[in-house]
N, C-alpha and C positions, 0 to 999 in steps of 0.2 A: 784403388777405386776413385773415380771422379765424383765429386759432390754434384748432385742434380740441382741446377739453377731453377729457382722458383720464378714463375711469371708474376707480373704485377698483381693480377686478381688474387693469386694465392697469398702473396704478401699482405695485401689489404685484408683478406679474410683472417689471416693469422693475427694481425694487429687488433682487429675488431674483436676476435674471439678471446684473445688474452686480456684485452681491456674489460670485456664483459665478465670474464671469470674473476679478475681482480676485484671488480666492483662487488660481485656476489660475495667473495671472500671477506671484504671489508664490512659488508652489511651483516655478515654472520659473526665476525670476530669482535667488531667494535662494541656491541652491547655487552658481550662477555667481559671485555677489557674494562668497560665503564663500571660494571658490577664489582670487579676485582679492586680497582683503584678507589672506588667509593667505600669499600669495606675497610680500607686502611687509611681513610682520610678523616679529618675532624668532623664532628656533627654539624658545626656551623657552616663549614665549606660545602657539605653535601646539601644542606637545607637551602643555602643561598645559590645553588647551581653553579658553584665555582669549579667543580670537578669535571673536567672535560678530556684532558690529554694525559695528566699525570696526577699522582696523589698530592693533595694540598693539606699541609700541617699534619704530617704522618701521625696516625693514632690507631691503636688496637683496642680502643674502648668498646667498639661494637662486638668484637670477639670476646672481650672480657665479660660483657653483659650476657652473651650467649652461654658461655661455659660456666658462669656463676650459677646457672640453673643446675641443681643437683641431679636432675634426671637425664641430662644430655649424654653423659658417659654410659649410663644404663641403657639409654635408647640406642646408642652406637653398638653396644654389645649385643642387644637383642636383634637389631637389624642385620648385623654381620652373621649371626647364627641363622636367622630366618633366610637370608639370601643364600648362604652357603648350602645348607641342607635342602632348602626349597628348590634350588637350582639342580642339585643332585637328583632329587625326586623327579623333577620335570624331565631331565635328560634320560633317566632310567626308563620312565614310562613312555616317553615319546620315541626314543630310539628302538626299544623292544617292540612296541606296538606298530610303529611305522615299518619296521623290517618285516614283522609278521604279515602285515597287510600287503606287502609287496610280493610275497611269495605266491607263485602261481598255483601251488598245490594246497593252499589254504582253502578249505571248503567253505562256501558261504561268505567269502570276503566282501563281495559286492553288497550283500545285505548288511554286513557289519558296518561298512563304510557309509551306507545310507543312513543307518541309525546315528552315527557320529555326526553326519552333515545336518541332520534334522535339528540337533541340539544347537547349531549355530543360528538358527532362525526362530526357534520356539523354546520357551522355558516357562516354568510354573509361576514366576514372579518372585518378588522379594520376600513376602510374608511366608509362603510355603518353604522357600529356601532357608529362611531364618529358623523355622520350626524344624526342618530336617537337620540342620547343624546342631540345634539344641538337643534333639532326640537321640542323635548318635553319639553324644557325649563330647563333641569338639568345642562346645561353647566355653569361652574363657580359659582356653588352654593354648600353649604355644603351637600345638599341632595344627590349629586352624590356619596359622600363617604359613605353614610348611606344606600341608596336604591339600588345602583348598586350591582349586584350579590346577591340580597336578597335571591334567590333560588339557592342552590347548589344541582344539581341532584344526585350527589354521596351520599350526606348525606340524601337527601330525600328518596332514595332507602333503605338506612340503617335504617332510621326511620320507613318506611313502613314495612320492614322485622321484626323489633323489635316488633311493635304492632301486626303484624300477628302471631308471634310465642309466644309472652308473654301474651297478653291480649286475653283471650278466648272469642269467640262470645257469648257463653252461659252466660257470666257475663253481657253483655249488655241486653240479653233477660230477665235475672232475674231483672235487674234494671228497665227495661221497664215495667214489670208487676207491680212493686211498684210505677209506675207513674213518673219515672225519665226521664227527657227530654234529648235530645242529648247533648245540651250545658252543662247541669248540670252533665251528665255522664262523659263528657270529662274533665271538670274542677275539679270535686270532686272525681272521681274514677281513670280515666286514668292518669292524670298528677301526682298525688301522687305516682302512681306505676311506674313512669318514671324518678325518681330522678337520677339514674345512667346515663340514656340516656341524660337528660337535662344537667347534669354536664359535660359530655364529649363533647357534642355539643357546650356548652358555651365556653369551653376551646379552642376547635378547631377554632370556629368562632372568638373568642377574639384575638387569635394569628394572624389569617389572617388579621383582621382589624388593629391590632397594627403594623404589618409589611407592610401594604399596602402603597406603594408610586407610583406604576405604574399608577393607575387611577388619582392620583393627578397631575402627570406629563402631562397626556393627557388632562384632562378636567378642571384643575384649573389654572387660570392666576392671580388671586387675591392673593397676597403674604400673606395677613392676614388670608387666609383660608388654607394655607399649613399645612400638618401634620408634626409631628416631624421628620419622616424618610426623608422627602424632605430636611429639613434644615440640618440634619446631612449629607446627601449626598452632599449638596452644600459645607459644611465645609470641608468634606473629599476631594472633588475635588479641592477646593481652596488650601488645603495643598499640593496636588500633583503638582499644578501649581506654587508653590513658586519660583522654580528655573528659571522660565521664566519671572518673574516680572522685570520691568525696574525701574530705579530710586533709587534702594537700593544698599548700599555698600556691598562688599563681606562679611564683618563681619556680617552684618545684615542678608544676605541671609543664611549664614552658621548657624546662631542662629535659624532662622526660620525652616531650614531643620532639625535641631536637635529636635525641638519641634514637628515636623510633625508626627513622629512615636508615641510619647507620646499622642498626640491629637487623633490619630487613636484608640489607646487602650481605651482612655477615652470615645470616641464615642461609642465603642462597649458596655462598661459597662453601660453608660447612657441609651442606647437603649434597653438593655436586662434586666436591673435590675427589672422593674415592673413585667415582665412576670416570672422571676425567683422567685420573692417573692410570686406571686399568685399561681404558679404551685403546691407547696406542699399541698395546701388546696384541690386540685382536684386529687391529686396523688392516693388516695385510690379508686377512681372510674376509674382510667386509665386502670387497668388490666381487670376489668369488661367491660369497654368500648371497648376494643380490640375485645371481643367476640360478641359485638352487631351486629346483622344482619347476624351472621354466621349460617350455616345450622345445624340442629340437626341430629345426627346420628341415 
């Protein structure tokens, strides 16, 4: 096969396009890189703005300050538990509900979908929501971080659209003729055909649970149940309030202020590292996941 020669306008377009994409890539990667090298640089170099392209005076003092907090490991444990089980609950509810709403033989499915959609635009407000959580016994329990927001209407609609367009109803009819029950059809046929959907939903739900600290601030008062994000927030706020502390000498306050910036960068790395490690394993499904639920032309 002969290689097709590109005309001059096509070559110019490719050069401009690649240059534009490289610039976008650098704009995204460079801030992440600066955060990483700043977290392993000395506090003096960070405060004086000397960290630009590589670490200056390599130091792990920022991470040392972060992990000296006794609650960090407990927060990691809690966050992992909340993320793992919360994602499982989200997947179970979303996949089963989305599949059920995609079935043509489900009576009243349009009415049910309407009720779901209404909740996207109207709610009772924060105070009634707080009272509801308290009255059903979820307040100050780990279940509040796992069960709360178990249903995301946005992802439910995407899942329903995916099953409607991807899994033909004739496949169910053929399986029914062979004596396949609804449960067996869903677990042995539908779920294996939904690997891309499951991977994308797991990534989205996992990130939401990992970064969730608002529900913990509202509904958790037991410190042993706090997720990692709450502890990191408390450390960050403590670093911002260093200058207002009394009883410390000027030299001590200056030293703490120097380390405050390094601690901030260390916090960002500590909080983001697990997600950045897991993401590449789901990256191949990401492009396909963007098209999930889109309309066919």
